C-alpha positions, 0 to 999 in steps of 0.5 A, a space after each residue: 545648407 545651400 538654397 540648391 540644397 535645400 530645393 533638391 531635398 524639398 524636390 525629394 519629398 515632394 516627389 515621395 508624396 506624389 503618386 509615382 506616375 506624376 513627374 516633378 519637372 522643377 521646383 523653385 522658390 518664386 517670392 514667398 511661395 514653392 512653385 511646383 512645376 509638373 507635365 501632368 498638372 490635370 492629376 493634382 487639379 483632380 485632388 485638392 488635398 494633395 497640394 493642402 497636404 503638401 502645404 502643411 507638411 512642408 510648411 511652405 505656400 505651395 503653388 503647383 504649375 504646369 511644365 510649359 510644354 504641356 500648355 494648350 494653345 490659347 485660342 483651343 483653351 479659350 473655347 474649352 473654357 467656354 464649353 465647361 463655364 456656364 454662359 450665365 458666368 458671363 466671361 468677359 476677358 482672358 489673360 494667358 501668362 506664358 511665364 506662369 503657366 496661368 489663365 486669368 479668366 475675367 467674369 461677372 459671376 466668378 462663383 459659376 466659374 470656380 464651381 462647387 468646391 472648385 470643381 469647374 475650375 479642376 475641370 478647366 485645368 485637366 482640359 487646357 493645362 493652364 492654371 485658372 485663376 478667376 476675377 470678378 468683372 469690375 463694374 467700372 473700369 479703371 484705367 489705374 488697374 488696367 495700366 498696372 496689368 499691361 505693364 506687369 505683363 511687359 515685365 513677365 520675364 524680369 518679374 520672374 527673376 526678381 520673384 526667384 532672386 526674392 525666394 532664395 533670400 527668403 529661404 536661406 539658412 538661419 546662421 545667427 545663434 544670438 536672438 534679439 528683436 528690435 524696432 527702429 523709429 524712423 518717423 512718424 513717432 509724436 508726430 503725424 506723417 512720414 511713418 517708417 519703422 524698421 523692424 530687426 533681428 539678427 538675421 534681417 531688416 524689415 521696413 514697416 511702412 515708408 511715408 512722406 509727410 507732405 505738409 512739411 518741408 522741414 520734417 518730410 521724410 523719414 531718417 532713411 540715412 541712420 546706421 540701422 537702415 543704411 545701405 539700403 541694399 541690406 534691407 530684406 523687405 518693406 511692408 505697407 499696412 495701407 496705401 496713403 501718401 504718409 505711409 507709402 509716399 517714399 517707398 519708390 525712392 528706396 529703388 533710387 538709393 540702392 534697395 532692390 527687394 520686395 514690397 508686401 502689401 494687399 492687392 487693393 493698397 499696391 493699386 492705390 499706392 500707385 494712384 496717389 503716388 502718381 498724382 503726388 509727383 504730377 501736382 508737385 511737378 505742377 507746383 515747381 516743387 523738386 521731387 524725390 523721385 520719378 514715374 520710373 521709380 514707381 514702376 521699379 516699386 510695382 514690378 517688386 510688389 509681392 501682394 497678399 491676402 488677408 489671413 495668408 500667412 507669409 515667409 518674408 525673411 528666413 526667421 519672419 512670417 507676415 500675416 496681414 488683417 483688415 485694419 478698417 481704415 481705407 480700402 485694403 488697408 492693414 495690421 501687420 503681424 510678424 511671427 519671429 523665429 520658431 515661436 520667438 516673439 510676436 509683433 503687430 502694427 496697427 498702421 492706421 485703424 479703425 475699430 468701428 464698423 463704418 459704411 465701408 469696411 468692418 472693424 479692424 481684427 483684434 484677435 491674433 494667434 500670439 502677441 507680445 508687443 503692439 505698436 497702434 496709432 495714437 492720432 486721436 489718442 488724447 484724453 479729449 479726443 472723442 469723435 461723435 457716432 457715425 449716425 450723428 456725423 451722418 445727420 450733421 453733413 446732411 443738415 449743412 449740405 441742406 442748409 447750404 443749398 437752401 441758401 443757394 451756395 455750394 457745398 465744397 468738401 476736401 476728402 482724400 481720394 481713398 477712404 473719406 470720399 466713398 464714406 461720404 458718397 455712400 451717405 449722400 447716396 443713400 440720402 438722395 435715393 431715400 428722398 432725405 436729400 434733394 436730387 442734386 449733383 455731387 461733383 467729383 473732382 481729382 482722383 476721387 472717381 478713379 479711386 472709387 472705379 478701384 473699389 469696385 473692382 475689390 468688392 470683398 474687401 468691403 463689408 457685408 452690408 455693402 456687398 449685400 447691397 451690391 450683389 443681391 439687391 442690385 444697388 451699387 451706391 459709387 453707380 449712382 447718377 448722382 455723381 458726375 466726374 469733373 474731367 477737365 478745367 472747363 468742366 471744373 469752371 461750369 461746376 463753379 459757376 453753375 447751380 447749387 451743388 456738392 463738390 468732393 475734391 481732393 487733397 484731403 488736407 487742402 495741400 495742392 490739388 483741385 480743391 485749391 481752385 474751389 477754394 479760390 473762387 468759392 471761398 470769397 462768398 459767404 453763401 458756401 460752405 467748406 465742410 472738413 470730414 478728415 484729419 488736419 494735420 499741423 502746418 497744412 492749410 486746411 489746419 489754418 482754415 480750421 483755426 479761423 484764417 480769414 486770408 490764406 496764401 494759395 500757390 499756382 504755376 509757381 506763384 503765390 496768391 491770397 485768398 479770402 475765406 469768407 464762406 462757412 467753415 464747418 467741421 464734421 467730426 465722425 467720418 474719420 478713418 481713424 479710431 478716437 480715444 474711446 475706440 483705441 482704449 476699447 481695442 486695447 481692452 478686448 485685444 486677445 491675447 492681451 500683449 506684453 507691452 504697447 508703443 504709441 505713434 502716429 499722433 502729435 506728442 501729447 496724444 502719443 503720451 497720453 495714450 500710452 500712459 492711460 493704456 498702463 494705467 487702466 490695463 497695467 500693460 507696459 507702454 512707451 511713446 518713442 521719439 524718432 531715431 529711438 531704438 527699442 529692444 523687444 527681446 
């Protein structure tokens, strides 16, 4: 059956389930959604049960949009919205999308715009025709998010065509009678960096993550030229578990070499990957490195990105459904669960995950409807890879800060812009607020301030304690006065030459970024302290300093010079966004249902092998630690 025939049949079924006086003017697949266009959206808005019933019956994600001819003039619509919505909601912005018939309403109190059980939203739809979508006004404006919105608005028509093309590919007929599922390892196996795997069936090919190893010249990119992947035009989808460059950094290059399909990720992951990739090519350009892609390719990726919230079950290929679950690693990080065929097989990729409640996030999800194979990270999978408790880590950090400030030094903390920085910020803010630490300035250099702004845009992805603090007690740790953004090289020099302070700067593994300037200038002075709070991959400058190197080469504008490391180098474990050995084993103990197979990746060789062996010995689950370029048949 052709896609047109499928749509014709779906339209007939939809029309038969609607009241006879509601006219369906169009029906189209747009990405994973079945979009129903009608010239009477008010009627459907009155009865949300109709849409829920349709979605259940058709087994599709159903969206109702108004036929463009019934939309009220935007100015008239604004006035009507203001009449219906209580002033206490404090509406700060509107955006009318003529391509989709949606109006995005930005408000400080979105609950008042939505109303009890969505009553206010339905009232708005009845009067204006437009489909309202409500978002919270972020307390800190992100230039990245603003630029993303502006760009997506500028390519609305093109994006709509992309979504329709994707939708028709997803809903094409399943033609093969064979049934098999395979995973091909393209990067990140028995190593950390360039994570990339291919999930294959007779009908579809899906890339899970496509990262770059920024600390390596020899093994920086995944094996994307092998027959399983090439040509890239045959790939159905790319799924990103999270935004860190070792998982997302090479995605734009796919569009340079023939891929033209969708990227699936959570909304925060989309915004953060844009931020990190733009910074990556900027830093590499400054250092004279040859880049695999440019900003135009990042825009291509953005144009093809389809965002999914946790728990949304979504068709991404004719025989594959995807569900994202909280991974507890960074903002928007996900465990990607794939349901293949009509109950044929289920496999989940953890990406990077944290099975512990942290200052920012709830623990990773460990319960799934079905699960036959789990692919898990093994960053700290070695037998002795144990981390101190979060409380102990915080105590250690505050002691180092106090001791350094007392002797007149500065604390410099190399941190990933996304994840570790915000964890450390919350700890320092609370200590200063409760007077456990003097009110010293905490300078944020590099992308950290912008990444923090993105965190404030998505409070629903933070844990309950932090949301309670922000929304009900009026305390937003990210907006504390102690945090000062370093906006220019001149300001950076002032910080370096100024009084004792704490500096959080990128990059987290000291392989570029503003942290290099602080290291060069503050490294020779033994009064200062370098505090390492995150994983340092083999081959990075961070790992060398951690091992005790007293002189290190620093590159600046194409030139290399030697910097002395006389300052105190301290590693404060416990802030990692990765599960340690104990948490990994506990996760496998408590996961439900028990998988029939476990594969390990994202760890050095000994960690991957050790974790796989231990899981088998303790839980009697068949395991493996594949190398790159292996293919594992699951069924």
